[in-house]
N, C-alpha and C positions, 0 to 999 in steps of 0.2 A: 503493500500500500504506499503510495506517495505520502509524504509528510516529514516532520522533523522533530517530533515530540522528544524531550529529553528524558533520560530515566529518572524515576524517582529516587531522590538521594536522602530523604528524610522519613521519619515515621509518619504513617497514615492511620488514624484511629477514628472510627466512627463516621459521622456525617452521612449515613445512609439515606436519612430523610432530604438533606440538602441535595444529594446526589440525584435522588429520584426527581426532586423538583427540577433541578437543573437539566436533566434529561428531557423532561417535558418541554421546558422553555426553549431548549436548543433545537427542538423539532418545530416549535410554533412561533418563535420570535427571532428577529435578526440582529438584534443588539441587546446584549445582556451585560451589565456591569455588576461584578462582584466588588462590594464596597465594604470597607471595615478598617479598623485601626492597623497599624503596623504589627506584625508577628501574630495576627489572628488565624492565619492559615489560608489566605486568599489564593496564593499561588499554587499550594498543595491541591486545594480543592478544585481549581480550574484544571490543573494537569489531569487529576483522576477523572473529572467529567469529561475532558476532551478525549482521553484515551478511550472511554466507554463508547463515544459516538464515532469514532474513527471509520469503522467500517461502513458506516451509512454515508460517508463523504466521498464520492468518487475520485474528486481531485485533491483529497488529502486533508489533513489537520496540521496547521503550521504554527509554530510557537515563535513569537517575536518579543524578545526580551529587551526592555526599553529602559531598564534601570541604569545602564551605563551611558546612555545617550544624553547629552547636554545641549546640543546644537539642534533646535528645532528644524533647521533647514536640511537636516540629514535624515528626517523621519521617513520620507518616501523611499530613499535609496536603501535605508535599514530594513524596512519591509521588504522591498523587492529582494535584497539579498538573502533574507531569511527564506524567501519563496523559491530561491534558485534562479533568480532573473537578473539579467544585466540590462539596466535601463540607461538611457541617455546616450545610446549609440547610434550610428548612422541609420538613416531611413526614418527617423522621427523629428526632423528639424522643425516641423509645424506644430509639434505636440509638447505640452509641458510634461514633466516626469509624472505628475499626478494623472494626466490624461493617458500617458502611456500604460500605467499600471491599471487603470480602469479598463482600458481596451483589452488588456491580457485577461482580466478577470471576468469580462462581460458573459462569457459562456460557460463559466466554471461553477461547479457546486463544491464548495470547501468551507472550512471553518478555520478562521484566524483567531488566535489567542494574543491579545495585546498585553503582556504582563508588565505591571508597575507603571502605570501612566500618570501619577498624580502631579508630576513636575512638567507635564507636557499636555495638560487637559485641553487647552484651546487648540493647538495644532492637531491633536489626535482627533477631536470633536469635528474638525474641518475635513481632515482626510478620510475619516470613516464615513462621513456623510456623503462624500463624493463617491467613494467605493459602493456603498449600499444602493446608491441611486443608479450606478452604472451596472452593477452585477447582481441580478434577482436570485441567483444561487448562493449568494455569499452570506454567512453568518459570522458575527464578530462577538467574541467573548473578552471582555476587559477586566482587568483587576486594577484597582485603584483604591486610595484612601478617601477620594471624593468622586462623586458622579460626574459623568461627562456634561450632562445637561442637554442631551441631544433629543431631537424629536423622536418618538417611538422607542426610546431607551427604557428597558426593564431593569430596574435596580434591585439587587439581591443582597441584603445586608448580612455579611458573614459574621455571626456572633461567636464568642468564646464557647468552648465545649462545655456541656453540662457538667456540673460539679456535685450533684446530690446523689447520695446513695453510695453503697460499697461498691457497685459495679458501674460508676459513671465513666464517661468517655475520657474525661479529664484525668481520672485516676489510672485509667488504662494506659494513657500516654505517659503520664509520669513514671508508672511501673515500667513500661517498655523502655524509657530512656535510662532509668535507674538500673535496670538489668544489663543494658548494653555497657554502662560505665562500670558496673561492678556486679559480676554474677552473684556475689554473697548476699546482694540485696533481696534475692528471692526469699530466703529464710525470714529476713526481717520483716517484709512485707506480708509475709504468710500469717504473722501473728495479729489476731484481731485488734488488739489495742494499737499496735503500730499502724495498722492499715487504717484505722480510724484517725490517727494523727496524720498520715499521708493525705487522707481526704481533706483535712483542715487545711493542710498546706496548699492543696489545690484550690480550695475555697478562696484561700487568702490571695492566691495568684489570679483569681477571676476566671479560671479556666482558659487563660490565653495560651495557646500552644507553645509559642516561643518561651514564654516564661516557665511553663512546666518543663520543657526540655533543659533549660538552664539550671533550673532547680534539681531536676532528676540527675543531671550529670554530676552534681556536687556529691552524690552518695558514695562516690569513689573515694572521698577524703573524710567526709563528716558522717556521723550517726544521724539518723532520722530526727532524734530528739534535739541534737544540737543544731541541726538545720532549722527546725521549727522555731527554736528560741532566737536565733540570729535573724531569721527572716521576720519573725514578728517584731522585734526591737527595730529593724531597719524600717519596716513599713509604718511604724507608729511615728517615727521621727519625720519620714520624708512626705508621708501623706499629708501631714498638717503643713509642711512648709510649702507644698506644691499644689494644694487642694484648690485654690483660686485660679491658678494659671493653666491647669491642664484638664481635659475631661477624665473621668475616673479610670476607665481601662487604660487610656494612654498613659496615665500617671502610674498605674500598676505595672505596666510593662517597663516603663522607664526606671521604676523603683527596682524592678527585679534584675534589669540589666546593670543597674548601678550597684546592686548587692553582688551579683556574680563579679563585676568589675573589682570591687573591694576584696574579694576572696581570691582574686589572682595573684600570683607572685608579682613584685614590682617590675621585673623585667618583663613578664607576660602583659601587663598593662601598658608598658611602653611600647612592645610590638604591637598590640591591639590597636594603639593610637596610630602608630606609623603605617600599619596595613591599610588604614581607612582611605589612603591615597589611591589604591588601586580601584579601577572601574571594572566590573566583572571579575574573572578568575585570573590567576596568575601562578607562577610556579615557584619552587624553592629558590632557584638562582636569582630571580628578581627579587623576591622577598629577602634574601640574604644581602644583595647589594643596596637595596633602597632603604632598608630598615635598620641596618647596622650602624653604629656610630655611638660616640660617648660611652656610657656604661653598658651598652648591648654590643658585645663582640659578635662578628660575623659566624664564628664557629658555633655559637649558641642558638642561633635563629632556628635552625631546622628542629631542635629539640622543644623549644619553646613554642614553635608553630603547632608541634603535634600535641603539646599541652593544651593549647587553645582549641584544637580539634577536640580533644577528650572531653572539654568543657562545653562543647556545643557553640563556642564563640566563632569558630571557623568551620567550614564544612569542606570536605573533598568533593570536587566535582569530577575527579578521576581518581582511580585507586592509586595506591602507592606504586612506586617504580619511577623509571626514567621519566614517564609522561605525566606524574601525577600532578595535578592542578587543584587550587584551593580558591574559596571564595567566602565573602561575608554576606550574610543577609543585609538589606539596607538599613533597617532599623539598628542593627548592632554597629554597622560601619558609621552611621550618622553619629551614634554615641561615641565612638572612638575619634571621629573627626572633631567633635566637640573638644575632646581632651587634647587632642593634637593642637588645637588653637589656644587651649590654656597653657600648654608647654611653649607656645610661640615657636612651633616648628612647621607650620603649614608650608610656608615658602621653601625652607630647606629640604623637606622631604619631597615636595613637589619637584623641586629642581632635580633631585637625585633620580626620582621616577623618570622624569623627561629625558635625562642625559642617558640613563640606562637603555631606554628604548631607542634614543638616537643611535647609540653605539650597536644596538641589535640591528637596526636598519642598515647600518654600513657594512656589518658582518654578512647580512643576508645578501646585500648587493654583491660583495666579493665571492659569495658562495654560489650565486645564482646560475652562472655559467658553467657549474661543475657537477661532480657526482651527487652531491648533497641537494640538488635542486628540488626534487620531490619533498624531502624532509623539510627544506626552507619554506616551501609553498605550504606545507601542513602547519608549521610552527608559526608563520606569520599570520596565517588565517585565523589560528587560535588566539593570537595576540591583537586581533584587529580593534578591539575596544580600547586596549592600552596604548596602541599606536595613535589613535585618534585623540585620546586624552593628553598624551605627551605633546602632539602636535599643537593642540589647542593651547596649553601652557606655554610652550615656547613662542608661539605667535605674539603672546602677550609680555614675555619676559626677555627673549632673546631671538628676534626674527632671523637674524643670520643662521642661528643652529636650526631654526624651523625650516628655513630655505634649503640647508644642506640635507636635512633629513627627508624632506619632501622629495627632493630630487633623487636621493638614494633608493627611494622606494619605487622607482619608476617600473620595476617588474611587477610590484604589487598592484599599482594602479592599472598597468597596461595589460599584464598577462592573467591577473587574478580577478579582474571584473569589477574594478572599483573606480571607473572612469570619472564619474561625476563628482564624487568625493574627492578624488586626487586633483582633478582640475581646480576644485574650489580651494584646497589647500595651497596649491602652487600659485594660484593668481593672487591670493592673499599675501603670501610670503614674498613673491616677487614685486608686489607694490610697495613693500616695506623697506627693501634692501637695495643698495646702490647697484646699477647694472654692470659689475665689474668682477673678474675672478672666475676660477674654476666652478665653485658651487652655483654661481648664478648661471653659467653656460649650462651645467648638467640639469639645473631646474628648468630652464628654458627649453631644453630638448625634451625633457619629460613632459612638460605642458604639451608640446607639439604631438607626442605620442597620444595623449588623451584626446586631442583634437582631431587625429586621424580617425580612431574608431568611433568617435562621435559624429562623423561625417562632416565636420567643420574644416572642408578640404582647403578653401581659400586661406583660412587662418593658419592652418598647418603649413601651407607653403610659405607664407610670410614669416612664420616662426622659424621655418628651416633656413630662410635667408638671414634671419638674425642670428641663428646658430652657426652659420658659415662665418659671419663677421666676428663672432666671439671666438670660435676655434682659430681663426687667422690671428687674432689678437694674442691668443695664448700659445700660438704655435703648436697647435694640438692636432695631429693626424687622425687620432681616433675621433675627435669631435667633428672633424670634416666629414668622416665616413658616416657618423650618426646623423649630421645634417643632410647629407646626400640621401639616405634612407627616408627621412622625413619628406624630402622634396619629391623623390621618385614615386613613393606610394600615394602621395597626394595626387599625382598625375596618372598613375596606374588604375587607381579605383575607378575613376569616371571614363576610363577607355582610352588612354594615350600611352600605350606601351612603348613607342618609339622614343619618346622623351624620357619616359622612365629608365628605359634601358641605357640612353645616353649618360644619365646621371649615376646609375649604380652599376653598370656592366664593367667587365674586366679592365678596359682601358682607363675609365674614370677611377677605379679603385686603385689602380696602380699609381695613377697621380697623386692620390691622397697619402699614400704610404700607410703606416699603422701596422700594429702587431697583427699576427695571423689568427690570434684566437680572441681578439676583441669582438665585443657585441656589435660594433659598428660593421666591421668587415663581413661578419656572419649575417647580418641583416641585409645587407646590401646584396650579398650572394643570393639571398632569398628572393628579394624583390626582383632582381635580375633574372633569376630563373623562371619566375611567373611571368615576366615580360615576354621572355622567349617563347614560353607556351602560348601566350596570347597571340604572338606573331607566327605561330604555325612552326617555329623551329624547335621541333620536339627533340631531336638528337642533341642539339646544343643545350637545350634545357635539362635533359637528362644529365648531361656531363656536369653542368654547374651544380645540379642538385646532388650529384654523387659526391662531388668535392665538399659541398656543405654538410652532407651527412656524415662523411668520414671525418670531418673536423669536429662534429658535434659528439661522435662516437669517442673519439681521442679525448675530449674534454669531459665526458660523462653527462653531457647535457641532453635533456629530452624534450623540451618545448619546442625549439628551432628544429631539432632533429626530426619531430614528427611532421612539420611542415616540409622538410626536405622529402620525407616519404610521400607526402601529398603531391609535390610536384613530380616526383618519379612516376607516381600513379597517373597524374594527368598526362605526362608524356607518353607513357605506355599506351595510354587510351588513344591518343592522338596517332601512334604508330601501328594501331590495330592489335596490340598485345593485350588483349582484354583480361585474360587470366593473371598476367603480370600486373596489370593496373589493379586488380581486386586484391592481390596479394599486398601490394605496397599500402593500399589505402586502409586495409585491415591492420597493419602495423602502425599507421598513422593514428588511427582511432584508438588503439590500445595505449598510445602515449598520451593522447589528449584526455583520456578518461582519468589517467593518473593525476592530471593537473586540472581537471574539471574546466578545461578550456571549451566553453560553450559554443563560441564562433567556430572553433577548430572543429568540434564534433558536428556541427550543422554542415559546413561545407564538405566534411568527410563523407557524411551520409548521402549527400547529393552526388558525389563522385562515385561511391560505392554502387549507388542505384544505376549510374550510367554504365559501369562496368559489368554489372550482372545482368542488366537488360541486353547489352551487346552479346553476352554469352548465352542469351536465350530464355533466362528465367525472369518473365515478366511479372509474376506474381511477387517474387521476393523484391524486386526493384520497386514495384508500387508500395510494398510495405515500408521499405526504406525510405521512399519519398515522403510517406505519411509521418514517419518518425522524425525525418528530417525536417518536415514542416513545423512539427510541434517543438523541436528544438530552437527552430528559427524564431518562433513566437516568444521565446525566452531571452531573445538576443536583441531583435529589432526586425525591420521589414525583411522578409524573405530576400536572400542574396544580396541584401543591402544595397540594392539598386546598381550592382556591378554588371555591366552588360556580358562579360566572359562568364561569371558565375551563373546568371540567368540562362544564358545559352546552353551551358552544361546540363543544368537542371531540366531544361525544356527537352533536350535531346534524349535524357533518360526516360522522360514521360513519353515521348512519342514512340520510342522502341518498345516500352512496356505496354502501351495500349495496343500497339500493333501486334504483340505477341499473343495477348490474352483477351483483348476486346474491352470496350469501355466499361461494362457493367462489372466485370471481374476486376477491372483496374480500380474502380471506385471503391468497391467492397474491401479489397486489399488495402488500399490507401487509408481509409478510414480506421481499419484494424491496426495499422502501423501507428497511426496517430493516438488511438485510444490506449495503446500498450506503452507509450512513451512516457517521459517525464512531464510532458505538457499537461 
């Protein structure tokens, strides 16, 4: 089934009545908001309810985490990325990003869960209204501390767990968390008197799930009697001082968090505060670098982090091991950030966070053209929220560092599907920094890459000329090659292979010089091979593509290597070697799936369809074209308006229809589209 629901990482107890009600509402209403105080369990309830309805949604159930998002201008691209879409690409110049998203959803039957929206109520209300109006099969489930205030919104208040009785849901959750923290707690809670005392603790905590988990985790180090005594004293003091300022349940949760905070070791409290700088999840290496300093040595961060996990302050979003990642719930992170402000460390820790991820971006750029490319793709995708947070901070505090970081992330914006976001960061950084030096030239080139795939070809050509001037000023052959790539692709895409080849072909490359393994040289080889195919010079194209592929294999690179396989397939098709074409394009698709290159997958499916149609399998060709059509819808207009790509696709369709007839073609095409990711 399509979708991206995350695994449940926390205890879920009770809520059967709420789940039954939500099940009915999700069948009958189109916008449901789960509202309630922080820590009451809105996200867990939404996740469980969404999972129950997944099979009823042909186009999937999609989870969109908005907690790390601070820039409302990135709301649409964040939602699109969660859905597996790349918006803002060529073919939609006359549409806004919202209109692109609406058009894609228009014929879909799907459920979207927008988790944690209270800081984005107005933009969420606006976007959801547009989507619901455009897509009759769409249902939206929202979690928020406040309602959206949208027409047709059904608000479900998520209340704390019931606390009354020896079998209450609140006591069941407290018991479950206590047993996780300390298996010996089973004997303690089996005693009727102590069970009654535990029930009193749950009542004092108002049945708020997060408060119950924090308290249950403390049974690892405290007796139940000691816990009740300390908790009671803490609540008596704080409830009096905060009663006027906060609603009762919010006051209860803040008090429970504060009590948990006081029971942490001093260095755990310091780590808690410093971890609040992370948006979304993070790994141990980042925590060690960002949070160490002063009394907190780097060598102790991992042990202290595990201590916070055992206390339910931090949660693992992935299990232990090399890929382990951690996160804080928003309410706990907010509490930690308040303490970070009290310590007067907000700027210091945010600076360390930003510079850690800037260094990570530079390391990823160095590794992108090598054997670690797939691993870098996965890692940087996991760090997306942190990269965004770091760039926002640097734009406000160190624009030159922001410019360098945004330019170093060229592969992330260009190859990993974040065009609109990357262009925004690059334009903001370029506007703040004087137009000189290597970082400026790199950022300018990176901006040109985003323009290319967005179909802004005139702007890309002009940017390419500016890159030529910058490279000349720096005496940078690699920069000249990269500029030539920008200019040549901006000519090739609308159908001018002659001028493209003049800029990127072997004579032009020789004139620029540069290293044999630089990205600029390899990119120019790629566009040269494409141009030769468009000109019908298939043997020369194959020779160019073979050279590119061999260079990529030697480097251990996969992204460009897959495009070399594509050109080899295209050339083989042009030479009448249909089986050879199918073999090359299948290799290309294998590489593109590793990196989730949606544009590459779409053009590969069209080419494979043409190859198998030429081999006589019209039904498979039709299915492939249907699947390709669905992939194109996640990228932009089919074939992005390219004459050569359109001609290739039409060739495959003509041959498939001729082989099996129009009726069979339509049936197979629809089957391929229905079975795809679209």
